[in-house]
N, C-alpha and C positions, 0 to 999 in steps of 0.2 A: 716714224712716230707711231707708237701703239695707240690703237683706237678701241674704245669699249664703252658700253652704256653705263650710265650713272643714275642712281636714285638715292637721294638723301631724305631721311625723315628725322626730325628732331622733336622730342617731346620733353616737356618740363612741367613738373607739378607747380612750381612757383610762377611759371609764366604761362599757365593754361589760359584758354580763351576766356576773356572777360574778367580775369583776376590776376593782377600783378602786385598786389599790395604787400604781400609778405616776403618778397624776395629781395635780398640784398643785391641780386644781379639784375634787377628790373631796369629797363631803359629809362623809366621815369627819374631814376636817381643818377643817371649817367649823362654825360655830355657828348653829343655827336656833332662833329664838324663836317660839313659837306662842301667841297670845293669843285667848281666846274671849270675845267680848262679846255680851251679849244686849241688843238694842235694841228697846224697846217691845214691844207685842204681849201674848202670854198667858204665864201661868206665872210662877214665881218667878225673879227674876234672881239668878244666881250671881256670885260675885266672879271677878276675873280669875285665871286659872291659867296659870302659865308652864311650858312643857315644853321641855327642853333636849336637843338632839341629842347623843348620846354620841360620843366620839372613838375608840372601839375597835372600830367595826363593821368586819367583814372582808369580807363578801360580801352580795349581795342575791339574792333569789329571786323567782320569779314570783308575781304577784297572782292570786288565784283567779278573777277575773272579767275577765281581760285577754286580748287576742289577742297573738300573737307580734310582729307588726308593727302597731303601733297606728295605726288610722285613726279615731280616736275621734269626730271631728266631720265626717268626709267627707260623710256623708249627712244630717247634722242641719241645721236651719235656725237661724241666729242673726244678730244684728246687732252691729256694732262701731261705737262712737262714741268719738272722742277729743276731750276738752275742752281748754280753754286752759291748765288746770293739769296737763296731761299725765296725764289719767286716762283709761284705756281701759275701755269698758263693753261687756260681752258679754251677749247675751240668748238663751237657749236655750228652745225648745219641749220639753215633756216628754211622755212616753207616757201620763201620767194626766191630761193637761190642764193648763192654766196654763203658766207659764214660770219659769225660774230666771235670775236676773240676777247677773252677776259684775262687780265693779268692781276694777280694778288701779290703784294709785296709788303713785308714788314719793314717799317722805317722808324727806328727808334721806338717811340711809344705810340705809334700809330700804324694802322693798316691802310694801304692804298689799294683801291680797287679801280682798275683802268679798263673801260669797256671800249673796244675798237670795232667800229662798224664800217671800216673803209672798203670792205669787199662787197658790201650790199649794192646791188644794181640800182636801188632807189636813189642813191646819192647823185646820180647823173641827171635826175629830173628836178624841176623846180618844185618846191614845196617845203613843208616843214616836217622834220623828223623829231619826235618827242620820245624820251625814255620814261616809262612809268615804272617806278621801283619802290620797294619797301624792304624792311628787314624783319626777320623773325627768328625765334628760337624754338617755338612750339610748331604746331602744324601751320600751314600757310594761311589759314583762316584767321589767325591771331597775329597779325603784324604788330610789331612793337609800336607804341604811340609815338608819332613824330609831330610835335606842335611847332613846326618851323615858322619863322617870321616871314612867310612868303605866301602870296596868294595862290601859288601853284600847288600848295599842299592840299590834298584831298582829306579833309578832317574826318570824314566818315570812314574811309577805308584805310587811313593812315598810310597812304602812298603819296609819292611825290612825282610831279610831272616836270621833267627837265628837258627843255628844248636843246637839241644838238645843233651847234653852230659850225661844227666841223666833224671829222670822222671819229673823234674819240672824246670821252669824258672820263674824269677821274673823281672818285669819291674817297674822302679820307675819314677814318673812324678812329676814335680813341681805342687803344689796345685793351683797356679794362672792360670794354663793352663785349669783347669776344668771350666765347664763340657764338656765332650767329650765321644766318644765311642772308645773302642779298638775292632777292628775286625780282625780275623785271621782264617787261615786254616792250615792244616798240610800236608807236603809232605814227602813221604817215598821212599827211593831208596835202593834197595838191594845192598849188598857189591860188587857184580859183575856188577852192573848196568843193569842187565837183566830185572829187575822188578821195575816199578815206580807206585806210587799210591798217589792220593790226598785224604785226609781225611777231611770230613766235618760232619755236624750233620746228624742224621739218616734221615732227610728230605732234605739233600743235600744243606743246606744253611751254610753260614759262622758262626763260633762262634762269638758272639758279646756281649759285656758287657758294661754297662754305668759306667763312672767314674765321681764322683762329684755330682751325683744325683741318686735317687732311686725311687721306686714305691710310697713311702710315705704312708700316712694313710688317711682314709676317714673321720675322725673326729678329731677336730672340723672343721666345714665348714669355708672357708675363709683362710686367712694367719695366721699361728700360728708358735710359736717358741718352739719346744720340747727341753727337757733338754739335748739332745745329741748335741746341737749346730747347728742344721739344721733349714731350713725354710720349713714348710709344706704347700702345696697348696691343697685345696679341693673345688670342684665346683659341684653343682648339675645340671645335665642336662640329662633328660630321652630321649629326642628326638634327641639330637645332634648325628650326624653320626661320627664326629670327633671333638676333642678339642685340640687346640694348646696353650700352655703356652708361652706368649711373654714377654721377659725380655728386659728392656731398661737400658743402661749405661749412658744415657744423656736424661734428661726430655725434652730437646728442639728438639730432633731429631724426625722426623715424623715416622720413621720406627724402629722396635725393633732391638737390637743388636743380639738377639738370640731367636730362636723359637724352642720349644720342642713339637713335636706332641705326645700327650699322647696315649699310646697304650691301646686299649680296653681290652686286655687280662691281662695286668699287672697293668695299671694305672686306673683301673675302678673296683669299688666294688658296685654292684647293679647299682644305677643311680648316684653314686658319682665318679667323675674323680679326681684323686689325684696324686701328685708327691712331691718329696722332694729334695732340693739342699742344699749345705753347706751355712751357713749364711755369711761366709767371702768372698763369691764370689762377685766381685765388680759390682753389678747391683743396680739400684736406684728405679725402678718402674716396674710394671707388669700389664698385662691384658690378656684377652683370645680372641681367635678367634674360633667361633663355626660354624660348617657346619651342616645345617639342623635344627637348634634350633628355627629359626624365622618363621614368617608367610609366608614370601616370599622365600620359599625354592628354591635354585638354583640361586638366584639373586647374581651376582658377588660382588656387593657393600656390600651386607649383609655378604657374606662369608669373604670378606677382612677386614671388620670392626673390630677394636680392642675394646673389651668390658670390661667395668669396673666390677671387682669382686663385687657381691652384698653384700658380707660380709667385704669388705675392711674397715678398721678402720681409715686410714689416706689417704686422696685423695690429689694428687699432685697439685701444684699451676697451672701449665700450661698444663700438660699432661691430667689431668682429670682421671688419672689411679691410681690404688692403689700404695702406697709407700711401699717399702721393709724395714719397720722399725716398731718398737713397738710404742704403744701410749706413749706419754711423761708421766713420773712419776709425781705424785702429792702427797703432804703431806696433808692427810685429818685428821691428828691428831687434836683432839679437836673440830671436826665439830659437833655441837649440833643440830641434826635434831629436828625440833620443834614437830613433831608428834601431830599436833593439832587435837582435835575432829572435825569431819566434821561439826557439828552444830555450831561451833564457828567461822567458816571461814567468812572472808570478802574478796572477790576476785577482782583483778584488771587485766583486759585483756589488753595486750600491744603488740606492734610490736617492735622488738629489734632495728631495724634501725630507724624507724620513731620516737621513743621515745626521742632520744637525737641527731638526725642528724642535726636538725636545729641549726643555729648559735646562736640562743637565749639561747641554753643550756649552753653557755660559757665554753664548754669543748674543750680541744685540738683536732685537726683534727684527730689524730690517735686513739682517744678514742670515739669521738662522733659516734653514730650509732652502737655501739658494746655492747657486754656483759659488758665490763668494764664501759661503760657509765651508764648502769642501776645501777651498784654497786655504782657509784658516786652519783646517784640521789635517793638513798634509803630513804633519809629523807623525801622526798615528799610523798612516800608511807606510811611512819609512820605517817606523819601529817594527812593523810586521814583516818587513822585507819585501813589500809589494812594489812592483815596478810598472804596473798597468792597472787602470781602473776600467771597469765595464759598467757604464751608466745605463740604468733602465731607461726606456724611451723618454726622450726629452722634447719630442715634437708635440705641438698642441694636440690635446686629446680630450675625449669625453670624460669629464670629471666624475660622472656617475659610474662609468665602467672601468676607468683606470687607464694608465699610460699605454696599455697594449691595444687601445682602440683609437688610433690617431685620426684627426680630420684634416691635417695639413702636413707638408713635408719639407718646407723651406725655412722655417724659423723656429727658434727655441720657445718653449712654453714660457709665457710672460710671467707666470707665478714664480718662476725660478730666478727672477731678477730681484734685487734688493727692494725696489719700490713697487714691484708688481706690474711694471709697464714694459713694453717691448724693448725700448731703447736700453733700459737698465739691464734687461736680460742679455742683450747682445754684449754689452760691455762686461758684465759680470762673468759670462761664460768665457769670453776671450781672455780675460785676466786670469781666470782659473787655469785655462789651458797653458798660458804662458808660465804661470807659477809652477805648475806640476812638471812641465817640460824642463824647467830649470833645475828641478829636483830629480830628473832622470825618470819621470813617470809618464807613460803613454796613456792616451785617452781613447777608449773604444766606445762606440754607441750601439746599443741594441736598437734595431730598426724593424718596423713592421710594414712590409710592402705587399702583403697578401690580402688585406682587408682594410676597410675604414670604418669609422664610427658612423652611425646614422646621422645625417645632416652634415657630413664632411664636405670639404671643398670640391670634391669631384661629383658629389651627388647632383643629379638633374642637369648637369652640363652636357654630358653625352653618355648616358648610362650604358647604352648598347656597345660602346667602345671601351669604356673604362671598367665595366663590371661583367661578371658572368651572369647575365640576366636570365637566360633560359635554364641554366644549371643551378639556380639559387636554391631550389628545394633539395637537390642532391647534396649540395655543399653545406646546407644548414644555415646559410646566411644570404641575405639579399645584397650584401656589400662585399662580396669576394672580388678582389681586384683581378682583372684579366692581365696579369703582369707580363705575359709574353706577347701581348698585342703591341705592335710597333710604337704607337704613341705613348702607351703606358710604360713600356720599356725605356723610351726616350726620357720620360719624366723622371723615372727612378734613377737613371744614370745622371741626369742633370742635378737631382737632389744630392746624390752621393758626392759628386764633384764639388757642389756648392759647399758642403760641410768640410771637405778637405781643403779647398782653396780659401774660403772665408774664415773658417774656424780652426784650421790646422789639426783636424781630427786624424788619428793614427790608424783607425780600424773600425770595422762594422761587424756586428753579430746579427745575422738575419733570422728573426723569429719565425716559426712555422715554415721552415725552409722547404719542407717537402712540397708545399703548395707552389713553390717557385718552379716546379717541374710541370705544372699544369698548362696544357695548351689552350687554344682559343675555345674549344668546345668541351673542356673539362678532361680531356684525355691526358695521360702521362707521356711526357716527351723524354726520349733518351738523350737528346741534345738540346736542352731548352735555351733559346736565344739570349734571355736575360742573364742566366748563369754564366754563359760563355762570354757575353759582352763585359760583364763585371770582371771576369778573370783576365781579360786582355786589354782593358781600358788603360790608356797610358797615364791618366791622372791618378788612377787608383793603383798603379803598379807597385808602389811602396807600402800600400796599406795592408793590414791583416784583414782577411775576409773569412768569416766563420759562419757555418751553417748550424742552426739550432732548430731541432725538430719539435720543440715544445709548442703546442697549440693553445692559445689563450681561450679558445672556445671550449676547452675541456676534452676535446677529442684525444683519444689515446694516440701517442706518437707512433709513427710507422718506422720500422727499421728498414731503410732503403739504401741502395747503392747510389750515392750522390755523385753526379758528374763533376769532376774537380779540376781538370786540366793542370794538375800539380800546383794549384794556387789556393784552392779552398781548404780551410781547416774545418773541423766539425766538433761540436759539443758532444762528447762521448757518453751517451745515456747508458750504453752497455757497461762502461766502467762503474758507474754508480750502482747499477743493478747487481753486478757480480760481486763487488766489494761488500755491499749490504748483505747479500745472501751468505757470503762466507763468514762474516763476523757474527751473524746470528745462527751459525752452525748448520746452514742448509745448502751451501754451495759446493761445487766441484773444485778440486785443486787446479785442474786444467784451466778453468775459467779465470781463477785468480792469477795464475801464472801468465796467462795471455794479457791481462790488464797491466800487471807489473812490468811487462816487457814492451809496452807501447801499443797494444791492440793490433797485432799484425793481421788479424782477421779483417780489419777495416782499412788499415793504412799501409799494408804491404803491397801497394799498388802504384808505386812511383812517388809516394809522398814521404812517409816516415813517421816516427812516433811524435815528433814535434807538432804535427797537425792534429793531434788528439787533445782537445781541451777537456780535462778530467774534472769531475766534481763529485762531492758526496751529498751536499744539500744545496738547494737553490732557493730563489725567492718564491717559488710555488712549491707546494708540498710541505712536508715537515721540516722545521729547522733542525740543526744538528743536535741540540739538547733534547728536542722533542722526539727525535729519531730513536733515542735510547730510553725514552720515558713513556711512550704511548705505543700500543700495538693492538688496539681493539679491532673487531671484525670490520668496522667501517673504514679502517686504515690498511686493509690487506694489501692494496696496491702499492703502499709505501715501503713494504718489505722491512718494517721496523721491528724492534724488539725492546720491550720495556724493562728488561734485566731483572724481572722477578716480581714487579708490582706496577700496576697501572697508575700513571700520574704522579703527583707529588707524594713524597715519602720522607720519613725520618730514619729509616732503617740503614745503619752504616754499611751493611753488606751490599744492599741494593745500590746505595749511593756510590760506594767504592767501585762496583762493577760498571756503573754508568760512566764514572770518570775514566776508567780504563778504556771503555769502548770509544769515548770521544777522542782520547789520545790515539787509539788504534786507527780510527778513521783518518785523522789528520796525518798520522805517520805514513799510512799506506798511500795517501794522496801525494805526499811529497817524495817518497822513494820510488814512485812509479815513473816510467818514462812518459813524457807528455807534459802538457802545461797544466799546473794546478790552478783551480779556480775556487777561491774562497767566497763565502757569502756574508754580506754585512750582518753583523750581530752574532755570528757563530763564535767569535773569539771571546765574547763575554756572556755566553749562555742565554742569548735572547730566545724567549719562548712565545709561542702563539697559543698556549694552552691546549696543545694537541690538535689544533685546527690545521688542515692542509690548504685552506683557502688563501689565496693571495691577499684578499681584502682584509684578512685578520692579522696581517703582519704589522708590527708595532714600530714606532720610531726608535732609533738607536738610543739606548740608555748609557750615557757616558759615565754615570756613576758606577755602573756594573763593571767597568774596567778596573775599578779600584778594589773590587772584591777579591777574595782568595782565588776563586775560579778564574776571574778575568785576568789577574796578574800572571798566574802560571800558564794559562792557555796562550796569552799574548806572547809571553817569553818563549814558549815551546814553538809557536809558529815562526817567530823570529829565528830561533835556532835551526829549524828545518829549512828555512830559506837560505841561511848561511851554509848549511850542510850541502844543499844542492849546488851552490856556487863552488864550494871547496872540492866537491867530487863531480864537477860538471862533465868529466869524461864518461862517467857512469850514469849520472842522474839527469843530465841536461844534453844528452846526445841527440843530434838532429837525425841520426841514422839508427837503425836497429843494432843492438849488440851482436857481435859475432858469436858463433856457437862456442868457441873456445874461451870467451870472456865470461861465461856464466855456467855454474854447476849447481844442479838441484839436489836436495836432500829431503828424505822423508823421515818418519819416526824410526828410532832405534837404528840409525845409520843405513836404513834400507832405501831403495829407490821410492820416489813418491808414488802413491796410489792415485794416479791422475783421475780416474773415472769412478772412484769409490766414494759414494755420498757420505759414508761414515768417517772418512779420513778428514781430519780437521787440523792437521799440522803440515806446514811447508816451510822449508828453509832454502836459501840460495847463497852461493858465494859469487860475488861480483869481482872480477879480476881486472884491475886497472892496467891500461896499456902504458908501457914506458916509452918515453921519447928515445929516438935513436942515439942521442948524445949521452943518455944516462948509463950508469953502470949495468953490466950484464950479470952481476952477482945475483944469487938466489934471493937474498934479502931485499935487494933493490927492486927486483921484479915483484915481490910480494907486498912491498910497502904501498899502502893505499888501498889494498883489497878490503872489501866489506863482506861481512857475514850477517845476513838478515834472516830472522825467523818469525813466523806468525803462528800463533796457537789460538784457535777458535774453540777449543774443547773446554769443558767445565772441569778439567783436571790439569795438574801440572805435567810438564814434559821435560825429561832430562835430555839436554842437547849436548852432543859431543862436537866441539868445534874442530875444524880442520887443523892438522898439525902444522907447526911452523919451525923454521930453523932456530937454533939456540939463541941467536942474537935478536930474534923477533918475539913479539908477544901480542896477544889480543887485548884491546882496550874496549871496555863497554861504553858506548856513547848514549844508548837509549835502552831503557827498560820501562815500559809503560805501566808496569805493576808496582813500581816503587813510589815512595812518597815524594812530594815536592820538597826541596828543590833537587833531590838526587836522581830523579827519573830521567834526566838528560844532562849531558855535559859535552861541551866542545873539546875540552882537554882530554876527557876520557878517564875512566877508572880501570886500572889494570885488573885482569882476572887471573887469580892464582891457579897454578897447575896442581892437580891432585897427585900427579906423578910426572916424571919427566916426559914431555911430549904429549901429555894428555890433559885436556881442559874440558871439564864437564860443567855445564851451567844449567841450573834448574829454572825453567820458565814457569811462571805461575799461569793459572788458567786465564783465558781471554786476555792475552797480552802479546806484545811484540817486542823484539829486542834487536839491537844493532851493535855490531862490533867492528872495529877497524884494526887492521894489522899494521903495527908500527915498529920501527927499530928501537931497541931498548935505550939507545942514547938520547932519544927525544921524549922519554917518558916524563910524566909529571912527577911530583914528590912521591916518595915511597908509600905503599899502601898502609904501613903501620902508623902513619901520621893521623891525627884526628880528622883531618879533612877527608881522608879516604877510608874511614871506617865504613864497613858494609852498611848500606841503607836497607832497613827491614821493609819487606813487602807487607801490604795490608792483609789482614786475615780474611779468608773467604767466608 
């Protein structure tokens, strides 16, 4: 039997010394039954006697043998055993030899406390043995008032003298009185009264046992509900000198109804503080008070602050503390997880609130701006051809700084629920996931595990473990998480697993991913434990995991070699940079070619192009329409071009050029190997007025989808999504194309001038691979080939298309310089030969074109029909 010292201290605002009037948990309002039973042994057995606690007690006073702050068992030796019947056994050594055994058992709606003194040597002598006892919740100088109908009650000290007629006595208490402590000592008088002796523990402290709560278990962390009907609390804090569990019976009250100071000898295993109470005790929420865990040790404000449990699953509406309840159940039956191959993804990044908050969404007020709003608008996602959404951080966050400054990691933001409370957020999010999964759409979450908001759930619990305290000045924030520290790594993995298991999330995008490589002391690690653990975690094995180097603090992202273990994908900032540079006429052809082919400079390391998440615009920086409308010196880092005039304009030439550029950006995004990532609002021309700040992004305007720009851009994106599916062997390949599957062309049929900054034209022929069962004829081999050309110059370019057999012809699928609706077509428009075997096509300035080789037998109607009249290009 394990033996260890115990010290319990319990403090309560509502049961503080001398004042019990305001507490619903006060003993004055409770009924306490005390039964004395003599079991075996010596002397005459008395009948049972019932003592009832009075209802009119007003105050309590100090017991004569107590210290102000009770540490009754801190230096005593005793053992604790818990049986299968939920019986706790305590065994104390005494100062006169032998031991006292105390059993505590839950029996229906009562607690039985059995005190066994059979091993005391005093029982062999003639005399009287009396147990002097009292109960308390606060410190031991404040016993609960006991106005028993018995002369043996000490009305001043609120203790009871109970003569022992045998070796054991049992006390019964109503369950709703718990939690509390029973404290007692023994008095012995010889038969002649010549000898008197007080018996306490061998360290001269009172015998004291808790009722209604116990030491609990160190795992799992957070609040859990074991099968025995209890609630278990577990909190990590290595540096805390003391931890107090604070329980609230009313979420509107500023102070807790009950505080339990956890004892380091009993309620601590290693660096985990833990306790357990019965689940039917009527408290609603909980938090912790930690002394010595924060950076400002000794600060009274810090010591008195009630802290949120980092592992709390349900956070209260008003208190901001953990709720004493389980997560709401949800029926996931029939939830068909899409489990899409990564190379097949088309991703749409959105903000939960901004997506449907605007009145133009025509959703009820309780649904707009919530997870339910996204579920209602899933058809728009399907219309775009999207099969995955990337949600901006949905974890509870600092509303002043925005979603990229979280303060908790295990629950959704309550504002995203229809009624703005945590339970509705749980239900709303799970219903959204279920609805989108049924439509073949996966759900990814952006997560921030590299820093927290000020005042987050981890602050002041154990700052030296959770944060880079010493490196805060170098890192530019006091709240940089020490994410590769074992306990922090453990928490992050627990959080990710929680979202996968409880919410069926399909993937995660890790913001500020370069900081995931930081070691304990701020050094860069070549093999960071967290990154490796995420890659090989069995629960996360089917999830997409993506590294994004964008830093919410505004620090310039670093181009690093991210350790990936062939599991991590990356948001490809180089793709964005090189495509923007090319289309504004400043990039190298070699850089564009690298991005078109899947960024082999980054992913030719055992992964492949499918691990490149490509984007043109994102939720930080300029939106897509602003990218072609603003290019002031303040926006130099955005690599934008205003197409001839800054800001809003009515000039047709400038507007036509901007429209072509938007089409060009989208076209290159979708014909490049890798995963295209769209940004909310870019399909309808959402603008922030030239601001690159995240805070200036506006809610999605659903009316803008019905404008001419919104209609044609949405249809074009849908076309490009379908194009990728139809030519998946070329545009959705998990592996890099073979050298024989691609042929490059420069101006005037010459080889491309790869490193010439003045060269602004590039074309390529993508050659489809035929299945072994298909015909080996030349026409069959050429069918499905694509010819793609990009012209970033401010002049036209005459393009000579590769020659084809007589039975084959080129069909134009895209020309971004043409007017809507003729600038794209899935059927394709035949291109007439100038002479047999020669096709010359004139590309307008700042445009892209796409042709497909098809057999003449599958051509659409002849080109002389009205449907196929050549569509004029806008004048420059």
